[in-house]
N, C-alpha and C positions, 0 to 999 in steps of 0.2 A: 443395590444388589450388584455384586461383582460378577463379571463374566470372563471366562478364560478364552484367550485367543492364542492361536498358533501362528507365528509370523516368521518369515525368512528375511534376514538382513545380510548385507555384505559383511565380510569379516572385519573390515575397517570400522564399521559402525559397532559391531559387537565388541571389538577391542576397546573402542572409546567408552562404551557403556561400562564395561567391566573395570576399566581403569578408574572411572569416577566412583564406582562402588568400592573398589579396593582402596581408594584414597580417602574414603569415609564421607565423601560429599553426599552420597545417597545410601540409604539402607539396603536397597535391592535394585535389581534390574527393572522390576515393575515400577518402582518409584521414579526411576529415570524416565521411563517411557510415559508415565502419567504426567510428569513435568513437561516433557516434550509435546504431548498432545495438548496440554493447557496452553502452551505458547502458540502452537499451531492454531488452535481455536480462536485465541485472541487476535492473531494476525488475520485470520479469515474474517472475523467480525469487523476489524478495522478496514480491511479491503472492501467489504460490502458497504460500509459506511461511506468510503471514498467514492465508490461507484455510484451510490445513491445521490451523493452531493453533485457529482458530475452530471448525472442524468437530470437532476433538478435544475442545474444551471443551463443545460442545453434546452430543456423544456421552457424555461423562462425566456431564453433567447428566441425560441420559436414563437412563443406567445407575445413577444414584444410588439406593440401596435405601431411603433415607429416605422416609417418606410425603409425598405432595403436601400443600401447604398451601392452605387456602381463601383467597379474597380477603380475608375478614374477619381471618383469622389473620395474613396479611401486613400488613394495615393496622395491627393491634394491635402487631405487632413493630416497625414503623417509628415508631409513636407513642411507644413506650418509648424507642427509640433517640434520637429527636428530643428528648424530655424530658431524657434523660441528657446529651445534648450541650449543651443549654441550661444545665443545672445546672453542668456542668463549665466552661463558658465564663464563668460569673459569678464 
């Protein structure tokens, strides 16, 4: 079921919509807006999926049973990694 909406858009957006309809890319302004909403919905879904993946990784990190490392231990670890990378690049 279709529902009518009344919206206000900046004149630049209206001109862009009308130019696409006039060029024959879309049959009507409604078709342009439906296409735009489909893209927006797809982007929103992808955004929510990315956020869920980030939350999942954060939770996995919080649930990790390994002991926390001190800042000094992290620094030592990276120093070793950097030295090994330098040696392997030579």
